[in-house]
C-alpha positions in Angstrom: 112.2 25.6 -86.8 115.1 24.8 -84.3 114.5 26.1 -80.7 117.5 27.9 -79.7 119.1 26.7 -76.2 120.5 29.7 -74.2 123.4 28.1 -72.1 124.3 29.4 -68.4 128.0 30.4 -69.9 129.8 30.5 -73.2 133.4 31.2 -73.2 134.2 34.3 -75.4 137.1 34.4 -77.6 138.7 37.2 -78.8 140.3 35.9 -82.1 143.8 35.7 -81.1 144.0 33.0 -78.6 145.3 30.8 -81.8 147.8 33.1 -82.7 149.4 33.6 -79.5 149.2 30.1 -78.7 151.1 29.7 -82.0 153.7 32.3 -81.2 154.1 30.3 -77.7 154.9 27.3 -79.4 157.1 28.5 -82.1 159.1 30.6 -79.5 160.6 27.0 -78.1 159.6 27.6 -74.4 156.2 26.4 -73.8 156.6 25.4 -70.1 155.9 28.0 -67.3 157.3 31.5 -67.3 157.5 32.1 -70.9 157.0 35.3 -73.0 153.3 35.3 -72.5 153.5 34.4 -68.5 155.6 37.6 -68.0 153.4 39.7 -70.5 150.4 38.8 -68.5 152.3 39.7 -64.9 153.2 43.1 -66.6 149.9 43.7 -67.4 148.3 43.2 -64.0 151.2 44.9 -61.9 150.8 47.9 -64.4 146.7 48.3 -64.7 146.3 47.3 -61.1 149.3 48.4 -59.1 149.5 45.1 -57.7 153.0 44.6 -56.3 153.7 40.9 -57.6 151.6 39.0 -59.8 152.3 35.2 -60.3 150.3 33.0 -62.7 149.1 29.7 -61.4 147.2 26.6 -62.7 144.2 27.7 -60.9 142.6 29.7 -58.2 142.8 26.9 -56.2 146.5 26.5 -56.3 146.8 30.2 -55.7 144.8 29.7 -52.3 147.4 26.9 -51.5 150.4 29.2 -52.2 148.3 31.9 -50.0 148.4 29.0 -47.1 151.9 28.1 -47.2 153.1 31.5 -47.0 151.2 32.9 -44.1 152.5 29.3 -42.6 149.4 27.8 -41.7 149.8 25.1 -39.2 147.4 22.4 -37.5 145.2 24.0 -35.4 145.6 27.5 -36.8 141.9 29.2 -37.1 141.0 30.9 -40.4 137.6 32.6 -40.6 136.0 32.7 -44.0 132.3 32.6 -45.3 130.5 29.4 -45.4 129.0 30.4 -48.6 131.5 30.0 -50.7 133.4 27.0 -53.0 135.2 24.4 -51.7 138.8 25.6 -52.6 138.4 28.5 -50.4 138.5 26.2 -47.2 140.4 23.4 -48.8 143.6 25.5 -49.4 143.9 26.0 -45.6 142.5 22.5 -44.4 145.2 21.0 -46.2 147.6 22.8 -44.0 145.8 21.4 -40.7 144.0 24.8 -39.9 140.4 24.8 -38.1 137.8 26.7 -40.7 135.6 29.1 -38.4 132.7 29.8 -40.6 131.0 33.2 -40.9 127.7 34.0 -42.0 126.4 36.4 -45.0 125.1 39.8 -44.8 121.6 40.1 -45.3 122.1 42.6 -47.9 124.1 40.1 -50.2 126.1 36.7 -49.9 129.3 38.8 -48.9 130.9 38.2 -45.3 128.8 39.7 -42.3 131.6 42.0 -41.2 129.2 43.2 -38.1 129.8 40.0 -36.2 133.4 39.5 -37.1 135.3 40.0 -34.5 133.3 38.1 -32.2 134.6 35.0 -34.2 138.5 36.3 -33.4 140.4 33.9 -30.8 144.2 33.8 -30.1 144.2 30.8 -32.5 143.0 33.0 -35.3 145.7 33.2 -38.0 143.7 34.8 -41.0 140.6 36.2 -42.5 139.6 34.9 -45.9 137.0 37.5 -47.5 135.5 36.3 -50.7 134.2 39.0 -53.0 131.2 37.3 -54.3 130.0 38.0 -57.7 132.4 40.6 -57.8 131.2 42.9 -55.1 133.5 44.1 -52.7 133.4 43.0 -49.0 133.7 45.7 -46.2 137.4 45.7 -46.2 137.8 48.8 -44.1 136.5 46.5 -41.1 138.4 43.6 -42.2 142.0 45.3 -42.2 141.3 47.2 -39.2 140.4 43.8 -37.4 143.3 42.2 -39.0 145.7 45.4 -38.1 144.1 44.9 -34.4 144.7 41.3 -33.9 147.9 41.0 -36.0 146.1 38.6 -38.7 146.5 37.9 -42.1 144.1 38.9 -45.0 143.9 36.5 -47.9 141.3 38.0 -50.4 139.4 35.0 -52.5 139.4 37.5 -55.5 138.2 34.6 -57.7 135.2 36.8 -59.5 136.5 40.2 -58.6 138.7 41.0 -61.8 138.5 44.3 -62.6 136.5 45.2 -59.7 137.2 48.2 -57.0 136.8 49.1 -53.4 136.3 52.8 -52.2 137.7 52.8 -48.9 136.9 55.4 -45.7 139.3 57.8 -47.1 137.3 57.8 -50.6 140.2 56.1 -52.4 139.4 53.6 -55.0 141.8 50.4 -54.9 141.3 47.2 -56.9 139.8 44.1 -55.5 143.1 42.1 -54.8 145.4 44.7 -54.0 144.0 45.5 -50.3 144.9 42.1 -48.5 148.3 40.4 -47.7 147.4 38.1 -50.6 144.5 37.6 -53.0 143.8 34.9 -55.3 142.2 35.2 -59.1 140.6 32.7 -61.5 140.5 32.5 -64.9 138.3 29.3 -65.0 136.0 29.6 -68.2 133.0 30.8 -66.2 134.8 34.2 -65.3 135.0 37.7 -67.1 138.5 36.7 -68.2 139.4 33.2 -68.8 142.1 30.9 -69.9 139.8 27.7 -69.6 141.6 26.7 -66.3 144.3 29.1 -64.6 144.5 31.6 -61.7 146.7 33.9 -60.3 148.4 34.8 -56.9 149.2 38.8 -55.9 151.3 39.2 -53.4 151.0 42.9 -51.8 153.3 42.2 -49.1 156.8 42.3 -50.2 157.9 40.0 -47.5 156.3 36.9 -49.6 157.8 37.6 -53.0 160.7 35.7 -52.8 159.3 33.0 -50.9 156.4 33.2 -53.3 158.5 32.1 -56.1 160.2 29.4 -54.6 157.2 27.7 -53.4 155.7 28.3 -57.0 158.9 26.4 -58.7 158.6 23.1 -56.5 160.4 24.4 -53.7 163.5 25.5 -55.5 165.4 28.8 -56.3 164.7 28.2 -60.0 163.4 31.6 -60.9 166.7 33.4 -59.0 168.8 31.0 -61.3 167.1 32.0 -64.5 167.9 35.4 -63.6 171.4 35.0 -63.0 171.1 35.7 -59.0 172.7 32.6 -58.2 175.2 30.2 -59.6 173.1 27.0 -59.5 169.5 26.3 -58.3 168.6 23.8 -55.0 165.7 22.5 -53.3 165.5 25.3 -50.5 161.9 25.2 -49.1 158.8 23.5 -49.4 156.3 24.0 -52.6 154.9 22.4 -55.8 154.4 23.2 -59.5 152.1 25.6 -59.3 152.9 27.6 -62.2 150.9 27.4 -65.7 152.3 26.4 -69.3 152.7 29.4 -71.3 150.3 28.1 -73.7 147.8 29.3 -70.9 149.2 32.2 -70.5 149.2 33.0 -74.4 145.4 32.3 -74.4 145.1 34.4 -71.4 146.9 37.3 -72.7 144.8 37.6 -76.0 141.9 38.0 -73.2 143.4 40.7 -71.1 143.8 42.8 -74.4 140.3 42.7 -75.0 139.2 43.4 -71.2 137.9 46.9 -71.8 135.4 45.5 -74.2 134.3 42.2 -72.3 133.8 44.3 -69.6 131.8 46.9 -71.5 129.5 44.2 -73.1 129.1 42.3 -69.8 127.9 45.7 -68.0 125.3 45.9 -70.7 123.8 42.8 -70.1 123.9 43.0 -66.2 122.1 46.6 -66.5 119.6 45.0 -68.9 118.7 42.3 -66.4 118.5 44.9 -63.6 116.3 47.3 -65.5 114.1 44.4 -66.7 113.5 43.0 -63.7 113.3 45.8 -61.7 109.2 46.0 -61.5 109.0 42.2 -60.4 111.5 42.9 -57.5 109.5 46.0 -56.4 106.3 43.8 -56.2 108.0 41.6 -53.6 108.9 38.7 -55.6 112.5 38.6 -56.2 115.6 40.5 -54.5 118.0 41.8 -57.1 121.6 42.4 -56.4 122.7 44.8 -53.6 125.8 46.7 -54.3 127.1 48.7 -51.5 128.4 52.5 -52.2 131.8 51.5 -51.5 131.8 48.7 -54.3 131.8 48.7 -58.0 130.2 46.0 -60.1 132.1 44.0 -62.5 129.3 42.3 -64.0 130.8 38.9 -63.0 127.6 37.4 -62.5 123.8 38.4 -62.5 121.6 36.7 -59.7 118.1 36.9 -58.2 117.1 35.5 -54.8 113.6 34.0 -54.5 111.9 33.9 -51.3 112.2 30.3 -50.7 113.9 26.8 -52.2 110.4 25.7 -53.9 109.9 29.1 -55.8 113.5 28.9 -56.9 112.9 25.2 -58.4 109.9 26.4 -60.1 111.6 29.3 -61.8 114.6 27.1 -62.9 111.9 24.7 -64.4 110.0 27.7 -65.9 113.4 28.6 -67.6 114.2 25.4 -68.7 110.8 24.7 -70.5 112.0 27.7 -72.7 115.4 26.0 -72.8 117.2 28.4 -70.7 119.5 27.2 -68.4 120.0 28.8 -65.1 121.8 27.6 -62.0 122.0 27.8 -58.3 125.2 28.2 -56.7 126.7 27.2 -53.6 125.7 25.0 -50.7 126.7 26.2 -47.0 130.4 24.4 -46.4 129.1 24.4 -42.6 126.5 22.0 -43.7 128.5 20.0 -46.0 129.4 16.2 -45.3 133.1 16.6 -45.0 132.5 19.5 -42.4 129.5 19.5 -40.5 131.0 17.4 -37.8 134.1 19.8 -37.4 132.0 23.0 -37.3 131.0 24.9 -33.9 127.1 24.5 -34.0 126.5 28.1 -34.5 123.4 28.7 -37.2 124.5 30.7 -40.2 120.8 31.6 -41.3 121.9 34.0 -44.1 124.4 31.6 -46.1 121.6 28.9 -45.6 119.0 31.1 -47.1 121.2 31.7 -50.1 122.2 28.4 -50.8 118.4 27.4 -51.1 117.4 30.7 -52.9 119.6 32.4 -55.1 119.7 31.5 -58.7 122.2 32.8 -61.5 121.0 34.0 -65.0 122.9 33.3 -68.0 125.9 35.6 -68.5 128.3 35.7 -71.1 129.4 38.1 -73.9 127.3 36.9 -76.8 123.9 37.1 -75.2 121.7 38.9 -77.8 118.9 41.7 -76.8 116.2 38.5 -77.7 117.8 36.1 -75.6 117.7 38.7 -72.5 114.3 39.5 -73.4 113.2 36.0 -73.8 115.2 35.3 -70.2 113.6 38.3 -68.5 110.0 37.9 -70.0 109.8 34.1 -68.6 111.1 35.3 -65.2 108.1 37.9 -65.3 105.5 35.8 -66.5 106.2 33.1 -63.9 105.7 35.1 -61.0 103.1 37.1 -62.3 101.3 33.3 -62.7 102.0 32.8 -59.0 
């Protein structure tokens, strides 16, 4: 009997991706800003109320566009969590910024807003909250500080599609709609994906015109195609940030099935959370913490072990049952590239999650028998300790 392997991730296909890609090719325009790109933009702007959306080739590109738009200059300081993907920092380092790394919460890997104000100096230009696992950071605190010190807020919403924040006035707002700018990812590990891909969301209308120019290699080409100028010129810095319409066609097939995909992912998330509750109550694991101001988009399910050795033991136990689990970020302030640039502050919570957080398989086609095997394996591991 063949032993089943359970991967960490498996991209889900809705069935219409190939059909829409064929339509894009048949349209005769498969470069950027074709018919499916426009449909994707309209979908996001209508469903979530984003002021302006621009698809990009990656979330990394969206973040790099954001850094250009807020005019990051050498010596500017940008505050962000150390526990994040390197793209969050790279986008601003490329413009010459000094990254000021913040620690995580005790409750979850999001930015610790309690100590945030102490990191702000006259050189601070922006705050970049990362909504880890699609769970909202405390955006009321972040936006209040941004307003107080005249800072920009760029939401790294790579994992946060279809997730919401309830503010102090009890208003529910989609993540990515709160800061001046936001960046989303459609990498194959995300809820909604196109293999590679991303999106810049512009909530401050002052950035809209320039964002189009930066995305089109620094030209006013988009305005030219709309008939707003007689010819297009090189008018600003920029790069080729827009994706092929083939990527947008794939993405649009996913977007049409957003509700179904989200429903299934939440079922899987809830199964994990229920099945592992007893192990957590016995003190073996921490389960995800979702603050009362945040919703859950089921981007990932993670557990937090007590220490590095225990996490490695759990990884090995799962692997023996052909189950692939993976840890996540290594603290960027400890990285070879940035350790000598960091100000020397200890960020213990960030390092704790680097050593102890473990992500479990999460994808649409996980079966109930898969989930039972995964959670039983975890329970057995800790019961035998």
